[in-house]
C-alpha atoms as one frame of an Amber mdcrd trajectory, in Angstrom:
protein
 -27.060 -15.847 -25.139 -26.062 -18.337 -22.383 -28.096 -18.275 -19.115 -26.597
 -17.398 -15.879 -27.076 -20.943 -14.558 -25.135 -22.405 -17.566 -22.379 -19.977
 -16.921 -22.097 -20.790 -13.279 -22.207 -24.513 -14.141 -19.236 -23.919 -16.409
 -17.282 -22.043 -13.697 -18.067 -24.970 -11.344 -16.748 -27.526 -13.795 -13.499
 -25.485 -14.047 -12.693 -25.008 -10.352 -15.171 -27.291  -8.453 -18.665 -26.242
  -7.203 -17.418 -25.584  -3.620 -15.113 -22.739  -4.996 -17.938 -20.942  -6.906
 -19.896 -18.759  -4.477 -23.260 -17.398  -5.454 -25.275 -16.852  -2.140 -25.559
 -13.272  -0.978 -24.143 -14.168   2.500 -21.150 -15.832   0.904 -20.597 -12.931
  -1.573 -20.890 -10.187   0.896 -17.276 -10.240   2.346 -15.917  -9.957  -1.167
 -18.172  -7.130  -2.201 -17.196  -4.573   0.431 -13.729  -2.985   0.802 -11.769
  -2.992   4.069 -12.813   0.575   4.979 -16.466  -0.163   4.405 -16.664   2.707
   1.922 -17.492   0.754  -1.307 -20.136  -1.865  -1.616 -20.827  -3.652  -4.849
 -22.567  -6.666  -6.346 -20.994  -9.772  -7.916 -22.347 -12.397 -10.207 -20.194
 -14.868  -8.387 -16.947 -15.344  -6.541 -14.634 -17.814  -8.088 -11.729 -19.307
  -6.141  -9.284 -21.052  -8.505  -6.447 -23.086  -7.087  -3.648 -22.566  -9.636
  -2.650 -20.561 -12.745  -4.341 -22.969 -15.161  -7.596 -22.681 -13.364  -7.233
 -18.857 -13.379  -6.620 -18.969 -17.023  -9.624 -21.193 -17.745 -11.884 -18.909
 -15.665 -10.666 -15.742 -17.404 -11.134 -17.396 -20.930 -14.681 -18.469 -19.965
 -15.481 -14.883 -18.887 -13.950 -13.546 -22.027 -16.062 -15.769 -24.160 -19.183
 -14.828 -22.248 -18.407 -11.015 -22.185 -18.458 -10.997 -18.405 -16.219  -8.630
 -16.444 -13.659  -9.801 -13.816 -12.518  -8.178 -10.640  -9.158  -9.710  -9.367
  -8.987  -9.750  -5.538  -6.430 -10.794  -3.119  -6.538 -10.096   0.600  -9.137
  -7.315   0.015  -7.105  -4.901   2.092  -6.990  -2.075  -0.526  -7.905   1.447
   0.428  -9.300   2.892  -2.834 -12.027   0.377  -3.841  -9.805  -1.208  -6.504
 -10.689  -4.756  -5.660 -14.443  -4.179  -5.001 -16.935  -5.107  -7.692 -19.328
  -2.453  -8.952 -22.114  -4.648 -10.235 -22.411  -7.964 -11.927 -18.810  -8.804
 -12.260 -17.125 -12.193 -11.357 -14.808 -11.665  -8.384 -11.680 -13.668  -8.950
 -10.269 -14.477  -5.539  -6.617 -15.606  -5.627  -6.187 -16.598  -2.059  -5.914
 -20.343  -2.966  -2.843 -19.602  -5.163  -0.776 -19.685  -1.918   2.319 -21.766
  -2.659   5.900 -20.674  -2.490   7.093 -22.413  -5.656  10.849 -21.922  -5.257
  13.643 -20.195  -3.278  17.018 -19.497  -4.778  19.145 -18.365  -1.842  22.205
 -18.057  -4.009  20.358 -15.743  -6.478  18.579 -14.001  -3.581  15.077 -14.727
  -5.205  11.924 -16.317  -4.281   8.901 -17.265  -6.456   5.601 -16.789  -4.773
   1.996 -17.294  -6.033  -0.209 -14.310  -5.979  -2.333 -15.499  -3.062   0.570
 -15.877  -0.628   0.338 -13.372   2.145   3.117 -10.865   2.585   3.715 -12.393
   6.033   4.080 -15.904   4.417   6.576 -14.575   1.976   8.580 -12.855   4.738
   8.631 -16.073   6.771   9.683 -18.315   3.748  12.475 -15.880   3.096  13.557
 -15.978   6.766  13.579 -19.781   6.799  16.124 -19.609   3.855  18.257 -17.026
   5.715  17.034 -14.181   3.701  14.969 -10.996   4.090  11.967  -9.965   2.061
  11.748  -6.267   3.087   8.242  -5.212   1.956   6.496  -4.371   5.317   2.909
  -3.191   5.825   0.550  -3.056   8.646  -1.818  -5.514   6.850   0.950  -7.934
   6.005  -0.859 -10.900   7.678  -3.770 -10.512   5.371  -2.471  -8.671   2.193
  -1.353 -10.794  -0.552   1.597 -10.520  -2.979  -0.616 -10.295  -6.010  -2.380
  -7.373  -4.422   0.945  -5.744  -3.289   2.164  -5.815  -6.815  -1.124  -4.759
  -8.407  -1.107  -1.610  -6.318   2.768  -1.231  -6.246   2.612  -1.159  -2.361
   5.128   0.827  -0.477   5.259   0.464   3.334   7.752   1.569   5.870  11.018
   0.313   4.358  10.838   2.003   0.932  13.620   4.377   1.986  16.074   1.529
   2.148  14.703  -1.077  -0.234  12.275   0.395  -2.573   8.547  -0.307  -3.283
   7.000  -3.400  -4.620   7.927  -2.537  -8.180  11.565  -2.405  -7.120  11.336
  -5.717  -5.321   9.974  -7.705  -8.294  12.152  -9.282 -11.041   9.472 -11.214
 -13.059   5.856 -12.026 -13.293   3.491 -14.751 -14.444   0.262 -13.108 -15.803
  -3.089 -14.331 -17.127  -4.019 -12.011 -19.970  -7.566 -10.760 -20.461  -8.179
 -13.447 -23.163  -7.035 -16.327 -20.911  -3.570 -16.754 -22.308  -0.657 -17.157
 -19.880   2.489 -15.022 -20.026   5.309 -16.643 -18.250   7.821 -13.969 -17.317
   9.249 -15.702 -14.218  12.884 -14.860 -14.685  15.188 -14.112 -11.741  17.421
 -11.857 -13.682  18.747  -8.489 -12.630  19.671  -7.713 -16.182  17.464  -8.523
 -19.209  17.650  -5.802 -21.782  15.601  -7.618 -24.568  12.933  -5.066 -25.323
   9.921  -3.677 -23.344   9.974  -4.684 -19.669   6.447  -6.074 -19.611   6.141
  -6.672 -15.930   6.002  -3.004 -15.327   2.796  -2.793 -17.281   1.030  -4.988
 -14.723   2.598  -3.817 -11.539   0.521  -0.870 -10.245  -2.271  -1.586 -12.861
  -4.713  -2.789 -10.165  -5.731  -5.726 -12.234  -7.050  -3.656 -15.147  -4.622
  -5.216 -17.757  -4.370  -8.831 -16.535  -4.228 -11.091 -13.507  -0.886 -11.475
 -11.768  -0.639 -15.121 -10.604   3.053 -15.405  -9.497   6.139 -13.296  -9.069
   9.904 -13.553  -8.767  10.777 -11.428  -5.685  14.174 -10.010  -4.589  15.619
 -11.150  -1.373  18.302  -9.599   0.707  20.667 -10.558   3.539  18.834 -10.258
   6.850  19.958  -7.567   9.319  22.166  -8.710  12.160  21.829  -5.426  14.184
  19.001  -2.849  14.571  18.446   0.304  16.466  15.120   2.108  16.924  14.309
   5.547  18.397  11.210   7.666  18.850  12.006  11.425  18.540   9.899  14.366
  19.392  10.475  17.121  16.854   9.089  20.669  16.851   8.044  20.765  13.158
   8.124  18.941   9.819  11.026  21.207   8.747  12.974  19.934  11.779  12.146
  16.339  10.775  13.423  16.908   7.251  16.689  18.411   8.788  16.973  15.476
  11.016  16.624  13.098   8.098  19.353  14.923   6.292  21.568  14.754   9.389
  21.039  11.108   9.702  21.769  10.353   6.064  25.030  12.310   6.288  26.101
  10.606   9.467  24.803   7.081   9.058  24.036   6.867   5.336  22.329   3.675
   3.848  21.686   2.039   7.260  18.514   4.011   7.704  15.773   1.479   7.158
  12.736   3.677   8.069  11.920   7.257   8.904   8.314   7.727   9.809   6.609
  11.058  10.661   3.690  11.123  13.113   1.605  14.089  14.069   0.363  14.324
  17.573  -3.331  13.885  16.520  -2.468  10.639  14.948  -0.673   9.461  18.125
  -3.573  10.630  20.358  -5.976   8.350  18.300  -3.736   5.309  18.915  -3.573
   6.048  22.648  -7.282   6.496  22.693  -8.400   3.392  20.827  -5.635   0.714
  20.965  -5.432  -1.126  24.349  -2.025  -1.121  25.938  -0.600   1.823  24.041
   1.529   4.265  26.033   2.924   7.617  24.968   6.701   7.658  24.615   6.855
  10.985  26.462   5.019  12.403  29.332   4.792  15.802  27.515   2.991  15.915
  24.086   5.079  17.076  21.130   3.468  18.567  17.904   5.360  15.992  15.799
   7.258  12.837  16.153   9.648  10.772  14.117  10.156   6.979  14.297  13.530
   6.056  12.896  15.148   2.660  12.536  18.619   1.659  11.503  19.715  -1.742
  10.396  22.863  -3.449   9.181  23.871  -6.832   7.871  26.888  -6.713  10.127
  26.657  -7.492  13.899  27.569  -3.971  14.931  26.642  -1.326  17.415  24.007
   1.007  15.804  22.660   2.393  18.990  25.762   4.496  19.839  25.907   6.330
  16.458  22.214   6.817  16.466  22.301   8.249  19.971  25.164  10.471  19.163
  23.512  11.853  16.081  20.201  12.352  17.963  22.073  14.255  20.747  23.632
  16.547  18.154  20.097  17.082  16.623  18.728  18.045  20.086  21.547  20.574
  20.439  20.663  21.990  17.113  17.000  22.332  17.893  15.923  19.594  15.353
  14.814  17.295  18.142  13.110  17.977  21.480  13.366  14.566  23.185  14.415
  11.099  22.351  13.582   7.530  23.460  16.040   4.885  22.292  14.648   1.290
  22.423  16.795  -0.910  24.671  15.594  -4.249  23.365  13.349  -5.822  20.728
  10.253  -5.614  22.923  10.661  -1.851  23.335  11.234  -1.419  19.676   7.997
  -3.344  18.838   6.158  -1.177  21.313   7.298   1.795  19.490   6.447   0.411
  16.092   2.988  -0.562  17.344   2.165   3.166  17.904   2.968   3.806  14.276
   1.362   0.688  12.776  -1.874   1.069  14.650  -2.744   4.484  13.393  -4.980
   3.290  10.552  -6.783   0.859  12.798  -7.358   3.615  15.324  -8.655   5.875
  12.646 -11.138   3.179  11.569 -12.378   2.856  15.120 -12.779   6.610  15.565
 -14.977   6.797  12.536 -14.950   7.973   8.899 -12.338  10.416   7.813 -11.278
  11.888   4.451  -8.039  10.152   3.607  -5.383  11.270   1.216  -2.284   9.163
   0.168   0.019  11.648  -1.337   3.667  12.044  -2.127   5.933  14.999  -2.621
   9.598  15.868  -2.848  10.897  15.448   0.701  12.253  18.962   0.562   8.725
  20.344  -0.230   6.944  18.621   2.679   7.172  21.326   5.241   5.986  24.129
   2.835   3.103  21.839   1.674   1.973  21.150   5.183   2.120  24.808   6.217
   0.136  25.948   3.213  -2.432  23.117   3.077  -3.088  23.037   6.840  -3.818
  26.776   6.736  -6.102  26.562   3.750  -8.144  23.587   5.311  -8.520  25.342
   8.612  -9.699  28.494   6.962 -12.149  26.654   4.781 -13.333  24.166   7.401
 -12.996  25.738  10.931 -12.371  23.098  13.565 -11.065  20.447  11.216  -8.731
  17.836  12.658  -5.768  16.962  10.510  -4.275  13.562  11.128  -0.938  13.424
   9.275   1.532  10.534   9.343   3.609   8.625   6.888   6.823   7.664   5.355
   8.703  10.961   5.347  11.905   9.261   4.253  10.402   8.666   0.776   8.034
  11.635   0.640   4.862   9.821   1.221   2.275  11.178   3.671  -1.087   9.976
   4.815  -2.951  13.257   5.226  -6.370  12.801   6.585  -9.173  15.037   7.808
 -12.125  14.591  10.213 -14.073  16.478  12.937 -14.025  15.535  16.627 -17.819
  15.319  16.852 -20.072  13.030  14.835 -22.486  15.774  13.610 -19.634  18.079
  12.467 -17.819  15.036  10.850 -20.955  14.246   8.722 -21.017  17.694   7.450
 -17.324  17.451   6.567 -17.755  14.093   4.885 -20.501  15.695   2.695 -17.952
  18.280   1.742 -15.358  15.679   0.615 -15.156  16.813  -2.961 -14.171  20.305
  -1.802 -11.658  18.847   0.647 -10.087  16.620  -1.902  -9.945  19.478  -4.514
  -8.161  21.737  -1.969  -5.655  19.090  -0.932  -4.897  17.739  -4.329  -4.508
  21.225  -5.820  -1.928  21.988  -3.100  -0.209  18.585  -3.854  -0.018  19.587
  -7.580   1.356  23.034  -6.597   4.264  21.395  -4.875   4.874  18.935  -7.765
   3.534  15.907  -6.001   1.292  12.892  -6.581  -2.295  12.444  -5.403  -1.603
   8.634  -4.887   1.710   7.518  -3.525   1.073   3.838  -2.559  -2.655   3.047
  -2.440  -3.415   3.383  -6.228  -6.377   5.058  -7.918  -9.079   2.303  -7.809
 -12.604   3.848  -7.811 -11.740   6.626  -5.421  -9.430   8.711  -7.594 -10.243
   7.509 -11.173 -11.947  10.775 -11.975  -9.855  12.983  -9.941  -6.632  11.999
 -11.642  -7.867  13.568 -14.852  -7.334  16.999 -13.366  -3.703  16.250 -12.530
  -2.201  14.112 -15.255  -1.438  15.719 -18.630  -3.812  14.640 -21.518  -1.078
  12.773 -23.183  -0.493  10.619 -20.183  -4.194   9.724 -19.892  -4.239   8.977
 -23.697  -1.267   6.643 -23.445  -2.888   4.786 -20.391  -6.171   4.276 -22.399
  -4.231   3.062 -25.464  -2.453   0.504 -23.398  -5.707  -0.556 -21.727  -7.378
  -0.857 -25.165  -4.495  -2.791 -26.540  -4.398  -5.396 -23.861  -8.038  -5.484
 -22.827  -9.945  -4.421 -25.935 -13.253  -5.621 -24.499 -12.791  -3.704 -21.230
 -13.547  -6.789 -19.114 -10.614  -6.485 -16.583 -11.636  -4.594 -13.388 -13.860
  -2.135 -15.147 -14.472   1.284 -13.553 -11.046   1.326 -12.025  -7.857   3.402
 -12.767  -8.711   4.380 -16.344
């Protein structure tokens, strides 16, 4: 058996000693997740500079029987990129090149360590749009976005990460490289292998580069913040907007009043859109590739919605600065929650039509089981994805609620299943929901997932303890 020092020396030869971290202080940032919920230990952090170095490191780990945890920007929310104990953390942030842009084909090839913001800017420089948009886009990386099948605020219009990817380059668990970097919309030549790795959270291989879809950039936009009386009214408003304005709806976000109050409390410079609180709010944005007036049809539709009782009040952004101020209220909710303290978080999806009934039933059950619980609900109502979080206002009570997290999770997830939803919409399973999912997936689904894992990673070295 090789000694630890010999193995570290081999890794150093492969990527350079400066990019093999072994000291506790250097390892620490890579061994804790963004929320501070998961803490692990790593044998080393290795930072390769290109796909060939990734392949060499993975092959060395395979020969030594040492597990690997792929990691990008470390902005995940379910502990999927956090080591458990003794793995090599494979940091991909040095794989940060935009390899090619084909404006005529509306595609871009980005390495896994490129931040989402970097990809957006590269697309913009070529006169194109990459529409994936997240609050963490300055830190989150494309590899991680694909590994978790990230969603964000524009899924309603453009789809999630899976739908924005045409091809992948992947290092397999034995160190071989699969080059599937084809910028094709049609390639009906058997199994579409890229979909095995998208959403697999690094359990089947290491994504090192991707071919991404680009779009024509919008030339006109309109943004409005709408007070609504209920989730049912919000769904009715979405239906009205779809019928009146159609495919120009880029985002349709639902924000509960408790979520807005946390932003106003903790984020400096935040201002409430209305002087009178509303139980629920909607942030809606339209966009078009034509230089056209979107504010007028949006205002007209919202006026009609007010008359129908679907909306209580409306603020229509008059310029880009006002639009950004409204978006900051939505995008800072997660940061405000982090400042407030621990909460029990749920990333769930349901049919849009089922959201009002789910919220009514689950809210009531939670309040009965946990008197005084504060429910912070917000999310992408346009695609059925809610972030549905629970906490107590006071620290002592909150500690008691956190201790009851298994009961809270079971109550929420059982309601999600009752309304034919999913217990993970865009964050993945990671460590957080790996066991929980067994209750909600059919046995045949779990068996198929495990067979795929065994076929590609027979030694179980890729991100162990996650997903399956």
